[in-house]
mmCIF file as gemmi writes it, N, C-alpha and C atoms, coordinates in Angstrom:
data_model
loop_
_atom_site.group_PDB
_atom_site.id
_atom_site.type_symbol
_atom_site.label_atom_id
_atom_site.label_alt_id
_atom_site.label_comp_id
_atom_site.label_asym_id
_atom_site.label_entity_id
_atom_site.label_seq_id
_atom_site.pdbx_PDB_ins_code
_atom_site.Cartn_x
_atom_site.Cartn_y
_atom_site.Cartn_z
_atom_site.occupancy
_atom_site.B_iso_or_equiv
_atom_site.pdbx_formal_charge
_atom_site.auth_seq_id
_atom_site.auth_asym_id
_atom_site.pdbx_PDB_model_num
ATOM 1 N N . MET Axp A 1 ? -5.842 2.642 -16.717 1 0 ? 1 A 1
ATOM 2 C CA . MET Axp A 1 ? -5.138 1.894 -16.915 1 0 ? 1 A 1
ATOM 3 C C . MET Axp A 1 ? -5.477 0.663 -16.283 1 0 ? 1 A 1
ATOM 4 N N . THR Axp A 2 ? -6.02 -0.313 -16.487 1 0 ? 2 A 1
ATOM 5 C CA . THR Axp A 2 ? -6.188 -1.517 -16.225 1 0 ? 2 A 1
ATOM 6 C C . THR Axp A 2 ? -5.753 -2.636 -15.295 1 0 ? 2 A 1
ATOM 7 N N . GLY Axp A 3 ? -5.207 -3.229 -14.033 1 0 ? 3 A 1
ATOM 8 C CA . GLY Axp A 3 ? -5.075 -4.32 -13.582 1 0 ? 3 A 1
ATOM 9 C C . GLY Axp A 3 ? -4.227 -3.547 -12.363 1 0 ? 3 A 1
ATOM 10 N N . ILE Axp A 4 ? -3.456 -4.421 -11.841 1 0 ? 4 A 1
ATOM 11 C CA . ILE Axp A 4 ? -2.502 -3.944 -10.836 1 0 ? 4 A 1
ATOM 12 C C . ILE Axp A 4 ? -1.344 -2.869 -11.148 1 0 ? 4 A 1
ATOM 13 N N . ASP Axp A 5 ? -1.556 -2.016 -10.803 1 0 ? 5 A 1
ATOM 14 C CA . ASP Axp A 5 ? 0.084 -1.682 -11.493 1 0 ? 5 A 1
ATOM 15 C C . ASP Axp A 5 ? 1.264 -1.319 -9.796 1 0 ? 5 A 1
ATOM 16 N N . SER Axp A 6 ? 2.245 -2.207 -10.125 1 0 ? 6 A 1
ATOM 17 C CA . SER Axp A 6 ? 3.218 -1.715 -8.692 1 0 ? 6 A 1
ATOM 18 C C . SER Axp A 6 ? 3.276 -0.702 -8.71 1 0 ? 6 A 1
ATOM 19 N N . ASP Axp A 7 ? 4.008 0.422 -9.822 1 0 ? 7 A 1
ATOM 20 C CA . ASP Axp A 7 ? 4.27 1.143 -9.449 1 0 ? 7 A 1
ATOM 21 C C . ASP Axp A 7 ? 3.633 2.166 -8.658 1 0 ? 7 A 1
ATOM 22 N N . ASN Axp A 8 ? 2.318 2.041 -8.529 1 0 ? 8 A 1
ATOM 23 C CA . ASN Axp A 8 ? 1.268 2.871 -7.761 1 0 ? 8 A 1
ATOM 24 C C . ASN Axp A 8 ? 0.86 2.72 -5.993 1 0 ? 8 A 1
ATOM 25 N N . PRO Axp A 9 ? 1.734 3.906 -5.509 1 0 ? 9 A 1
ATOM 26 C CA . PRO Axp A 9 ? 1.773 3.325 -4.008 1 0 ? 9 A 1
ATOM 27 C C . PRO Axp A 9 ? 0.899 2.513 -3.229 1 0 ? 9 A 1
ATOM 28 N N . LEU Axp A 10 ? -0.286 2.635 -3.753 1 0 ? 10 A 1
ATOM 29 C CA . LEU Axp A 10 ? -1.232 2.162 -2.656 1 0 ? 10 A 1
ATOM 30 C C . LEU Axp A 10 ? -1.043 0.659 -2.896 1 0 ? 10 A 1
ATOM 31 N N . PHE Axp A 11 ? -0.673 0.707 -3.743 1 0 ? 11 A 1
ATOM 32 C CA . PHE Axp A 11 ? -0.195 -1.11 -4.177 1 0 ? 11 A 1
ATOM 33 C C . PHE Axp A 11 ? 0.59 -1.805 -3.143 1 0 ? 11 A 1
ATOM 34 N N . GLN Axp A 12 ? 2.107 -0.807 -3.453 1 0 ? 12 A 1
ATOM 35 C CA . GLN Axp A 12 ? 3.022 -0.873 -2.567 1 0 ? 12 A 1
ATOM 36 C C . GLN Axp A 12 ? 2.876 -0.965 -1.222 1 0 ? 12 A 1
ATOM 37 N N . GLU Axp A 13 ? 2.037 0.149 -0.605 1 0 ? 13 A 1
ATOM 38 C CA . GLU Axp A 13 ? 1.7 0.218 1.339 1 0 ? 13 A 1
ATOM 39 C C . GLU Axp A 13 ? 1.178 -1.293 1.056 1 0 ? 13 A 1
ATOM 40 N N . GLU Axp A 14 ? -0.113 -1.726 0.511 1 0 ? 14 A 1
ATOM 41 C CA . GLU Axp A 14 ? -0.715 -3.515 0.976 1 0 ? 14 A 1
ATOM 42 C C . GLU Axp A 14 ? 0.061 -4.334 0.65 1 0 ? 14 A 1
ATOM 43 N N . ASN Axp A 15 ? 0.699 -4.254 -0.109 1 0 ? 15 A 1
ATOM 44 C CA . ASN Axp A 15 ? 2.062 -5.214 -0.25 1 0 ? 15 A 1
ATOM 45 C C . ASN Axp A 15 ? 3.025 -5.448 0.982 1 0 ? 15 A 1
ATOM 46 N N . SER Axp A 16 ? 3.446 -4.215 2.175 1 0 ? 16 A 1
ATOM 47 C CA . SER Axp A 16 ? 4.283 -3.898 2.63 1 0 ? 16 A 1
ATOM 48 C C . SER Axp A 16 ? 3.524 -4.753 3.986 1 0 ? 16 A 1
ATOM 49 N N . ARG Axp A 17 ? 1.959 -4.879 4.194 1 0 ? 17 A 1
ATOM 50 C CA . ARG Axp A 17 ? 1.65 -5.273 4.899 1 0 ? 17 A 1
ATOM 51 C C . ARG Axp A 17 ? 1.832 -6.974 4.889 1 0 ? 17 A 1
ATOM 52 N N . ASP Axp A 18 ? 1.986 -7.718 4.16 1 0 ? 18 A 1
ATOM 53 C CA . ASP Axp A 18 ? 2.232 -9.214 3.765 1 0 ? 18 A 1
ATOM 54 C C . ASP Axp A 18 ? 3.602 -9.526 4.217 1 0 ? 18 A 1
ATOM 55 N N . TYR Axp A 19 ? 3.755 -10.57 4.709 1 0 ? 19 A 1
ATOM 56 C CA . TYR Axp A 19 ? 4.846 -11.042 5.711 1 0 ? 19 A 1
ATOM 57 C C . TYR Axp A 19 ? 5.364 -12.52 5.249 1 0 ? 19 A 1
ATOM 58 N N . GLY Axp A 20 ? 4.242 -12.734 4.729 1 0 ? 20 A 1
ATOM 59 C CA . GLY Axp A 20 ? 4.892 -14.639 3.775 1 0 ? 20 A 1
ATOM 60 C C . GLY Axp A 20 ? 3.945 -15.428 4.952 1 0 ? 20 A 1
ATOM 61 N N . PRO Axp A 21 ? 4.494 -16.601 4.982 1 0 ? 21 A 1
ATOM 62 C CA . PRO Axp A 21 ? 4.003 -17.446 5.617 1 0 ? 21 A 1
ATOM 63 C C . PRO Axp A 21 ? 4.668 -17.355 7.153 1 0 ? 21 A 1
ATOM 64 N N . GLN Axp A 22 ? 4.133 -17.3 8.741 1 0 ? 22 A 1
ATOM 65 C CA . GLN Axp A 22 ? 4.9 -16.806 9.974 1 0 ? 22 A 1
ATOM 66 C C . GLN Axp A 22 ? 4.907 -18.442 10.377 1 0 ? 22 A 1
ATOM 67 N N . PRO Axp A 23 ? 6.384 -18.521 11.356 1 0 ? 23 A 1
ATOM 68 C CA . PRO Axp A 23 ? 6.323 -19.8 12.312 1 0 ? 23 A 1
ATOM 69 C C . PRO Axp A 23 ? 5.182 -20.412 12.711 1 0 ? 23 A 1
ATOM 70 N N . LEU Axp A 24 ? 3.838 -19.334 12.892 1 0 ? 24 A 1
ATOM 71 C CA . LEU Axp A 24 ? 2.924 -19.818 13.319 1 0 ? 24 A 1
ATOM 72 C C . LEU Axp A 24 ? 2.228 -21.144 13.123 1 0 ? 24 A 1
ATOM 73 N N . ALA Axp A 25 ? 2.381 -20.741 11.6 1 0 ? 25 A 1
ATOM 74 C CA . ALA Axp A 25 ? 1.782 -22.084 10.715 1 0 ? 25 A 1
ATOM 75 C C . ALA Axp A 25 ? 2.829 -23.186 11.114 1 0 ? 25 A 1
ATOM 76 N N . GLY Axp A 26 ? 3.694 -23.09 10.999 1 0 ? 26 A 1
ATOM 77 C CA . GLY Axp A 26 ? 4.974 -24.061 10.887 1 0 ? 26 A 1
ATOM 78 C C . GLY Axp A 26 ? 4.438 -25.24 12.498 1 0 ? 26 A 1
ATOM 79 N N . ILE Axp A 27 ? 4.327 -24.212 13.564 1 0 ? 27 A 1
ATOM 80 C CA . ILE Axp A 27 ? 3.992 -24.88 14.745 1 0 ? 27 A 1
ATOM 81 C C . ILE Axp A 27 ? 3.032 -25.689 14.831 1 0 ? 27 A 1
ATOM 82 N N . LEU Axp A 28 ? 2.068 -24.96 14.48 1 0 ? 28 A 1
ATOM 83 C CA . LEU Axp A 28 ? 0.609 -25.545 14.287 1 0 ? 28 A 1
ATOM 84 C C . LEU Axp A 28 ? 0.846 -26.844 13.475 1 0 ? 28 A 1
ATOM 85 N N . ALA Axp A 29 ? 1.296 -26.598 12.423 1 0 ? 29 A 1
ATOM 86 C CA . ALA Axp A 29 ? 1.481 -28.006 11.584 1 0 ? 29 A 1
ATOM 87 C C . ALA Axp A 29 ? 2.072 -29.317 12.698 1 0 ? 29 A 1
ATOM 88 N N . GLU Axp A 30 ? 3.037 -28.788 12.68 1 0 ? 30 A 1
ATOM 89 C CA . GLU Axp A 30 ? 4.285 -29.766 13.586 1 0 ? 30 A 1
ATOM 90 C C . GLU Axp A 30 ? 3.403 -30.918 14.904 1 0 ? 30 A 1
ATOM 91 N N . ARG Axp A 31 ? 2.481 -30.025 15.322 1 0 ? 31 A 1
ATOM 92 C CA . ARG Axp A 31 ? 2.21 -30.525 16.554 1 0 ? 31 A 1
ATOM 93 C C . ARG Axp A 31 ? 0.624 -30.706 16.356 1 0 ? 31 A 1
ATOM 94 N N . GLY Axp A 32 ? 0.601 -30.988 14.652 1 0 ? 32 A 1
ATOM 95 C CA . GLY Axp A 32 ? -1.166 -31.461 14.476 1 0 ? 32 A 1
ATOM 96 C C . GLY Axp A 32 ? -2.126 -30.794 14.831 1 0 ? 32 A 1
ATOM 97 N N . LEU Axp A 33 ? -2.021 -29.207 15.142 1 0 ? 33 A 1
ATOM 98 C CA . LEU Axp A 33 ? -3.535 -28.456 15.45 1 0 ? 33 A 1
ATOM 99 C C . LEU Axp A 33 ? -3.849 -28.109 14.481 1 0 ? 33 A 1
ATOM 100 N N . THR Axp A 34 ? -5.123 -27.438 14.43 1 0 ? 34 A 1
ATOM 101 C CA . THR Axp A 34 ? -5.921 -27.139 13.803 1 0 ? 34 A 1
ATOM 102 C C . THR Axp A 34 ? -6.435 -25.689 14.198 1 0 ? 34 A 1
ATOM 103 N N . ASN Axp A 35 ? -6.254 -24.581 13.169 1 0 ? 35 A 1
ATOM 104 C CA . ASN Axp A 35 ? -6.944 -23.453 13.773 1 0 ? 35 A 1
ATOM 105 C C . ASN Axp A 35 ? -8.222 -23.101 14.426 1 0 ? 35 A 1
ATOM 106 N N . HIS Axp A 36 ? -9.033 -24.423 14.631 1 0 ? 36 A 1
ATOM 107 C CA . HIS Axp A 36 ? -10.394 -24.134 15.247 1 0 ? 36 A 1
ATOM 108 C C . HIS Axp A 36 ? -9.992 -24.346 16.441 1 0 ? 36 A 1
ATOM 109 N N . GLN Axp A 37 ? -9.17 -25.885 16.883 1 0 ? 37 A 1
ATOM 110 C CA . GLN Axp A 37 ? -8.36 -26.116 18.31 1 0 ? 37 A 1
ATOM 111 C C . GLN Axp A 37 ? -8.046 -25.187 18.766 1 0 ? 37 A 1
ATOM 112 N N . VAL Axp A 38 ? -7.446 -23.839 18.226 1 0 ? 38 A 1
ATOM 113 C CA . VAL Axp A 38 ? -6.319 -22.797 18.983 1 0 ? 38 A 1
ATOM 114 C C . VAL Axp A 38 ? -7.936 -21.801 19.509 1 0 ? 38 A 1
ATOM 115 N N . VAL Axp A 39 ? -8.559 -21.381 18.459 1 0 ? 39 A 1
ATOM 116 C CA . VAL Axp A 39 ? -10.064 -20.7 18.39 1 0 ? 39 A 1
ATOM 117 C C . VAL Axp A 39 ? -10.096 -21.024 19.639 1 0 ? 39 A 1
ATOM 118 N N . ALA Axp A 40 ? -10.385 -21.993 19.983 1 0 ? 40 A 1
ATOM 119 C CA . ALA Axp A 40 ? -11.754 -22.633 20.97 1 0 ? 40 A 1
ATOM 120 C C . ALA Axp A 40 ? -10.874 -22.694 22.237 1 0 ? 40 A 1
ATOM 121 N N . ALA Axp A 41 ? -9.459 -22.681 22.149 1 0 ? 41 A 1
ATOM 122 C CA . ALA Axp A 41 ? -8.931 -22.852 23.692 1 0 ? 41 A 1
ATOM 123 C C . ALA Axp A 41 ? -8.571 -20.96 24.072 1 0 ? 41 A 1
ATOM 124 N N . SER Axp A 42 ? -8.998 -20.094 23.074 1 0 ? 42 A 1
ATOM 125 C CA . SER Axp A 42 ? -9.13 -18.919 23.661 1 0 ? 42 A 1
ATOM 126 C C . SER Axp A 42 ? -10.202 -18.166 24.43 1 0 ? 42 A 1
ATOM 127 N N . THR Axp A 43 ? -10.036 -18.071 25.309 1 0 ? 43 A 1
ATOM 128 C CA . THR Axp A 43 ? -11.056 -16.868 26.541 1 0 ? 43 A 1
ATOM 129 C C . THR Axp A 43 ? -11.451 -16.023 25.941 1 0 ? 43 A 1
ATOM 130 N N . GLU Axp A 44 ? -10.452 -15.241 24.749 1 0 ? 44 A 1
ATOM 131 C CA . GLU Axp A 44 ? -10.838 -14.193 23.97 1 0 ? 44 A 1
ATOM 132 C C . GLU Axp A 44 ? -11.718 -13.893 23.279 1 0 ? 44 A 1
ATOM 133 N N . GLN Axp A 45 ? -11.778 -12.539 22.424 1 0 ? 45 A 1
ATOM 134 C CA . GLN Axp A 45 ? -12.747 -12.941 21.191 1 0 ? 45 A 1
ATOM 135 C C . GLN Axp A 45 ? -11.915 -13.22 20.318 1 0 ? 45 A 1
ATOM 136 N N . LEU Axp A 46 ? -11.209 -14.332 19.762 1 0 ? 46 A 1
ATOM 137 C CA . LEU Axp A 46 ? -10.37 -14.537 18.842 1 0 ? 46 A 1
ATOM 138 C C . LEU Axp A 46 ? -10.959 -14.996 17.52 1 0 ? 46 A 1
ATOM 139 N N . THR Axp A 47 ? -11.443 -15.026 16.485 1 0 ? 47 A 1
ATOM 140 C CA . THR Axp A 47 ? -11.795 -15.223 15.124 1 0 ? 47 A 1
ATOM 141 C C . THR Axp A 47 ? -10.635 -16.226 14.717 1 0 ? 47 A 1
ATOM 142 N N . HIS Axp A 48 ? -10.997 -17.419 13.797 1 0 ? 48 A 1
ATOM 143 C CA . HIS Axp A 48 ? -10.552 -17.715 12.745 1 0 ? 48 A 1
ATOM 144 C C . HIS Axp A 48 ? -9.718 -17.438 11.962 1 0 ? 48 A 1
ATOM 145 N N . LYS Axp A 49 ? -10.725 -16.148 11.318 1 0 ? 49 A 1
ATOM 146 C CA . LYS Axp A 49 ? -10.095 -15.217 10.256 1 0 ? 49 A 1
ATOM 147 C C . LYS Axp A 49 ? -8.836 -14.503 11.236 1 0 ? 49 A 1
ATOM 148 N N . MET Axp A 50 ? -8.965 -14.368 11.619 1 0 ? 50 A 1
ATOM 149 C CA . MET Axp A 50 ? -7.986 -13.797 12.915 1 0 ? 50 A 1
ATOM 150 C C . MET Axp A 50 ? -6.85 -14.442 12.404 1 0 ? 50 A 1
ATOM 151 N N . LEU Axp A 51 ? -6.956 -15.521 13.101 1 0 ? 51 A 1
ATOM 152 C CA . LEU Axp A 51 ? -5.971 -16.921 13.015 1 0 ? 51 A 1
ATOM 153 C C . LEU Axp A 51 ? -5.079 -17.305 12.043 1 0 ? 51 A 1
ATOM 154 N N . ALA Axp A 52 ? -6.018 -17.336 10.63 1 0 ? 52 A 1
ATOM 155 C CA . ALA Axp A 52 ? -5.583 -17.57 9.332 1 0 ? 52 A 1
ATOM 156 C C . ALA Axp A 52 ? -4.987 -16.078 8.796 1 0 ? 52 A 1
ATOM 157 N N . LYS Axp A 53 ? -4.938 -15.177 9.096 1 0 ? 53 A 1
ATOM 158 C CA . LYS Axp A 53 ? -4.435 -14.135 8.251 1 0 ? 53 A 1
ATOM 159 C C . LYS Axp A 53 ? -3.25 -14.081 9.311 1 0 ? 53 A 1
ATOM 160 N N . GLY Axp A 54 ? -2.856 -14.42 10.6 1 0 ? 54 A 1
ATOM 161 C CA . GLY Axp A 54 ? -1.872 -14.438 10.711 1 0 ? 54 A 1
ATOM 162 C C . GLY Axp A 54 ? -0.563 -15.64 10.785 1 0 ? 54 A 1
ATOM 163 N N . CYS Axp A 55 ? -0.997 -16.522 10.496 1 0 ? 55 A 1
ATOM 164 C CA . CYS Axp A 55 ? -0.296 -17.797 9.947 1 0 ? 55 A 1
ATOM 165 C C . CYS Axp A 55 ? 0.05 -17.543 7.9 1 0 ? 55 A 1
ATOM 166 N N . ARG Axp A 56 ? -1.381 -16.679 7.502 1 0 ? 56 A 1
ATOM 167 C CA . ARG Axp A 56 ? -0.523 -16.372 6.133 1 0 ? 56 A 1
ATOM 168 C C . ARG Axp A 56 ? 0.49 -15.294 6.286 1 0 ? 56 A 1
ATOM 169 N N . GLY Axp A 57 ? 0.7 -14.931 6.958 1 0 ? 57 A 1
ATOM 170 C CA . GLY Axp A 57 ? 1.651 -13.263 7.087 1 0 ? 57 A 1
ATOM 171 C C . GLY Axp A 57 ? 1.242 -12.267 7.042 1 0 ? 57 A 1
ATOM 172 N N . ARG Axp A 58 ? -0.383 -11.948 7.204 1 0 ? 58 A 1
ATOM 173 C CA . ARG Axp A 58 ? -0.84 -10.715 6.907 1 0 ? 58 A 1
ATOM 174 C C . ARG Axp A 58 ? -0.871 -9.813 8.347 1 0 ? 58 A 1
ATOM 175 N N . TYR Axp A 59 ? -0.372 -8.967 8.333 1 0 ? 59 A 1
ATOM 176 C CA . TYR Axp A 59 ? 0.037 -7.826 9.501 1 0 ? 59 A 1
ATOM 177 C C . TYR Axp A 59 ? -1.61 -7.814 10.867 1 0 ? 59 A 1
ATOM 178 N N . LEU Axp A 60 ? -1.065 -8.27 11.305 1 0 ? 60 A 1
ATOM 179 C CA . LEU Axp A 60 ? -1.825 -7.885 12.818 1 0 ? 60 A 1
ATOM 180 C C . LEU Axp A 60 ? -1.421 -7.203 13.937 1 0 ? 60 A 1
ATOM 181 N N . SER Axp A 61 ? -2.756 -6.956 14.011 1 0 ? 61 A 1
ATOM 182 C CA . SER Axp A 61 ? -2.303 -5.854 15.143 1 0 ? 61 A 1
ATOM 183 C C . SER Axp A 61 ? -1.653 -6.772 16.429 1 0 ? 61 A 1
ATOM 184 N N . PRO Axp A 62 ? -0.891 -5.391 17.634 1 0 ? 62 A 1
ATOM 185 C CA . PRO Axp A 62 ? -0.143 -6.29 18.491 1 0 ? 62 A 1
ATOM 186 C C . PRO Axp A 62 ? -1.1 -7.16 19.764 1 0 ? 62 A 1
ATOM 187 N N . LYS Axp A 63 ? -2.472 -6.433 19.797 1 0 ? 63 A 1
ATOM 188 C CA . LYS Axp A 63 ? -3.597 -6.898 20.652 1 0 ? 63 A 1
ATOM 189 C C . LYS Axp A 63 ? -4.281 -8.445 20.153 1 0 ? 63 A 1
ATOM 190 N N . VAL Axp A 64 ? -4.068 -8.44 18.729 1 0 ? 64 A 1
ATOM 191 C CA . VAL Axp A 64 ? -4.524 -9.634 17.865 1 0 ? 64 A 1
ATOM 192 C C . VAL Axp A 64 ? -3.271 -10.877 18.382 1 0 ? 64 A 1
ATOM 193 N N . ARG Axp A 65 ? -2.181 -9.951 17.979 1 0 ? 65 A 1
ATOM 194 C CA . ARG Axp A 65 ? -0.799 -11.577 17.828 1 0 ? 65 A 1
ATOM 195 C C . ARG Axp A 65 ? -0.848 -11.548 19.476 1 0 ? 65 A 1
ATOM 196 N N . GLN Axp A 66 ? -0.99 -11.107 20.263 1 0 ? 66 A 1
ATOM 197 C CA . GLN Axp A 66 ? -1.093 -11.773 21.721 1 0 ? 66 A 1
ATOM 198 C C . GLN Axp A 66 ? -2.288 -12.342 22.347 1 0 ? 66 A 1
ATOM 199 N N . LYS Axp A 67 ? -3.024 -11.951 21.284 1 0 ? 67 A 1
ATOM 200 C CA . LYS Axp A 67 ? -4.413 -13.317 22.014 1 0 ? 67 A 1
ATOM 201 C C . LYS Axp A 67 ? -4.288 -14.411 21.494 1 0 ? 67 A 1
ATOM 202 N N . ILE Axp A 68 ? -3.54 -14.71 19.825 1 0 ? 68 A 1
ATOM 203 C CA . ILE Axp A 68 ? -3.254 -16.224 19.456 1 0 ? 68 A 1
ATOM 204 C C . ILE Axp A 68 ? -1.949 -16.459 20.698 1 0 ? 68 A 1
ATOM 205 N N . LEU Axp A 69 ? -1.094 -15.588 20.936 1 0 ? 69 A 1
ATOM 206 C CA . LEU Axp A 69 ? -0.09 -16.431 21.495 1 0 ? 69 A 1
ATOM 207 C C . LEU Axp A 69 ? -0.673 -16.75 22.774 1 0 ? 69 A 1
ATOM 208 N N . ARG Axp A 70 ? -1.241 -16.669 23.566 1 0 ? 70 A 1
ATOM 209 C CA . ARG Axp A 70 ? -1.809 -17.371 24.806 1 0 ? 70 A 1
ATOM 210 C C . ARG Axp A 70 ? -2.801 -17.711 24.807 1 0 ? 70 A 1
ATOM 211 N N . ALA Axp A 71 ? -3.47 -18.402 23.669 1 0 ? 71 A 1
ATOM 212 C CA . ALA Axp A 71 ? -4.308 -19.013 23.043 1 0 ? 71 A 1
ATOM 213 C C . ALA Axp A 71 ? -3.799 -20.438 22.845 1 0 ? 71 A 1
ATOM 214 N N . LEU Axp A 72 ? -2.826 -20.239 22.406 1 0 ? 72 A 1
ATOM 215 C CA . LEU Axp A 72 ? -1.414 -21.41 21.581 1 0 ? 72 A 1
ATOM 216 C C . LEU Axp A 72 ? -1.545 -22.059 22.67 1 0 ? 72 A 1
ATOM 217 N N . ASN Axp A 73 ? -0.6 -20.897 24.024 1 0 ? 73 A 1
ATOM 218 C CA . ASN Axp A 73 ? 0.204 -21.341 25.158 1 0 ? 73 A 1
ATOM 219 C C . ASN Axp A 73 ? -0.394 -22.026 26.312 1 0 ? 73 A 1
ATOM 220 N N . ARG Axp A 74 ? -1.729 -21.953 25.994 1 0 ? 74 A 1
ATOM 221 C CA . ARG Axp A 74 ? -3.014 -22.492 26.628 1 0 ? 74 A 1
ATOM 222 C C . ARG Axp A 74 ? -3.532 -24.279 26.227 1 0 ? 74 A 1
ATOM 223 N N . LEU Axp A 75 ? -3.735 -24.048 25.028 1 0 ? 75 A 1
ATOM 224 C CA . LEU Axp A 75 ? -4.221 -25.001 24.46 1 0 ? 75 A 1
ATOM 225 C C . LEU Axp A 75 ? -2.876 -26.301 24.205 1 0 ? 75 A 1
ATOM 226 N N . THR Axp A 76 ? -1.156 -25.92 24.154 1 0 ? 76 A 1
ATOM 227 C CA . THR Axp A 76 ? -0.249 -26.514 23.857 1 0 ? 76 A 1
ATOM 228 C C . THR Axp A 76 ? 0.49 -26.73 25.546 1 0 ? 76 A 1
ATOM 229 N N . GLY Axp A 77 ? 0.119 -25.887 26.738 1 0 ? 77 A 1
ATOM 230 C CA . GLY Axp A 77 ? 0.881 -25.874 28.208 1 0 ? 77 A 1
ATOM 231 C C . GLY Axp A 77 ? 2.173 -25.921 27.676 1 0 ? 77 A 1
ATOM 232 N N . GLU Axp A 78 ? 2.806 -25.161 26.612 1 0 ? 78 A 1
ATOM 233 C CA . GLU Axp A 78 ? 4.268 -24.823 26.381 1 0 ? 78 A 1
ATOM 234 C C . GLU Axp A 78 ? 3.844 -23.039 27.091 1 0 ? 78 A 1
ATOM 235 N N . THR Axp A 79 ? 5.124 -22.673 26.811 1 0 ? 79 A 1
ATOM 236 C CA . THR Axp A 79 ? 5.461 -21.138 26.656 1 0 ? 79 A 1
ATOM 237 C C . THR Axp A 79 ? 6.274 -20.652 25.264 1 0 ? 79 A 1
ATOM 238 N N . PHE Axp A 80 ? 5.426 -19.972 24.432 1 0 ? 80 A 1
ATOM 239 C CA . PHE Axp A 80 ? 6.123 -19.666 23.79 1 0 ? 80 A 1
ATOM 240 C C . PHE Axp A 80 ? 5.686 -18.205 23.584 1 0 ? 80 A 1
ATOM 241 N N . THR Axp A 81 ? 7.179 -17.907 22.438 1 0 ? 81 A 1
ATOM 242 C CA . THR Axp A 81 ? 6.584 -15.925 22.793 1 0 ? 81 A 1
ATOM 243 C C . THR Axp A 81 ? 6.454 -15.428 21.328 1 0 ? 81 A 1
ATOM 244 N N . LEU Axp A 82 ? 6.249 -14.329 21.417 1 0 ? 82 A 1
ATOM 245 C CA . LEU Axp A 82 ? 6.006 -13.406 19.904 1 0 ? 82 A 1
ATOM 246 C C . LEU Axp A 82 ? 6.762 -14.15 18.955 1 0 ? 82 A 1
ATOM 247 N N . ALA Axp A 83 ? 8.179 -13.726 19.646 1 0 ? 83 A 1
ATOM 248 C CA . ALA Axp A 83 ? 9.083 -14.024 18.249 1 0 ? 83 A 1
ATOM 249 C C . ALA Axp A 83 ? 9.471 -14.815 18.015 1 0 ? 83 A 1
ATOM 250 N N . GLN Axp A 84 ? 8.954 -16.093 18.274 1 0 ? 84 A 1
ATOM 251 C CA . GLN Axp A 84 ? 8.792 -17.964 17.676 1 0 ? 84 A 1
ATOM 252 C C . GLN Axp A 84 ? 7.668 -17.591 17.097 1 0 ? 84 A 1
ATOM 253 N N . LEU Axp A 85 ? 6.447 -17.179 16.767 1 0 ? 85 A 1
ATOM 254 C CA . LEU Axp A 85 ? 5.039 -17.427 16.604 1 0 ? 85 A 1
ATOM 255 C C . LEU Axp A 85 ? 5.376 -16.449 15.216 1 0 ? 85 A 1
ATOM 256 N N . PHE Axp A 86 ? 5.759 -15.312 15.138 1 0 ? 86 A 1
ATOM 257 C CA . PHE Axp A 86 ? 5.85 -13.96 13.688 1 0 ? 86 A 1
ATOM 258 C C . PHE Axp A 86 ? 6.955 -13.157 13.941 1 0 ? 86 A 1
ATOM 259 N N . ASN Axp A 87 ? 7.311 -13.338 12.398 1 0 ? 87 A 1
ATOM 260 C CA . ASN Axp A 87 ? 8.981 -12.73 11.817 1 0 ? 87 A 1
ATOM 261 C C . ASN Axp A 87 ? 8.852 -11.358 11.898 1 0 ? 87 A 1
ATOM 262 N N . TYR Axp A 88 ? 7.517 -10.52 12.526 1 0 ? 88 A 1
ATOM 263 C CA . TYR Axp A 88 ? 8.135 -8.947 12.39 1 0 ? 88 A 1
ATOM 264 C C . TYR Axp A 88 ? 7.109 -8.488 13.665 1 0 ? 88 A 1
ATOM 265 N N . ARG Axp A 89 ? 7.616 -7.422 13.782 1 0 ? 89 A 1
ATOM 266 C CA . ARG Axp A 89 ? 6.992 -6.66 14.846 1 0 ? 89 A 1
ATOM 267 C C . ARG Axp A 89 ? 5.675 -5.498 15.021 1 0 ? 89 A 1
């Protein structure tokens, strides 16, 4: 069989880790911020790839979500919560 098989458990598991566009992307857009600005504001090892995956809705570990939260709070001077940035746990 060729192509993607939606009955394949591995395919279903992969899709279950994709949560669609996250509120994080909207927050960045509303404030006119770029991914580069958030990464540059981070004092931790946060990469552009991590942030891009977070905006797209790919599953991120709790540690990476915390890094993004801290960088965004530092950059904006606001106090966001994880629930405001991501719609999954």
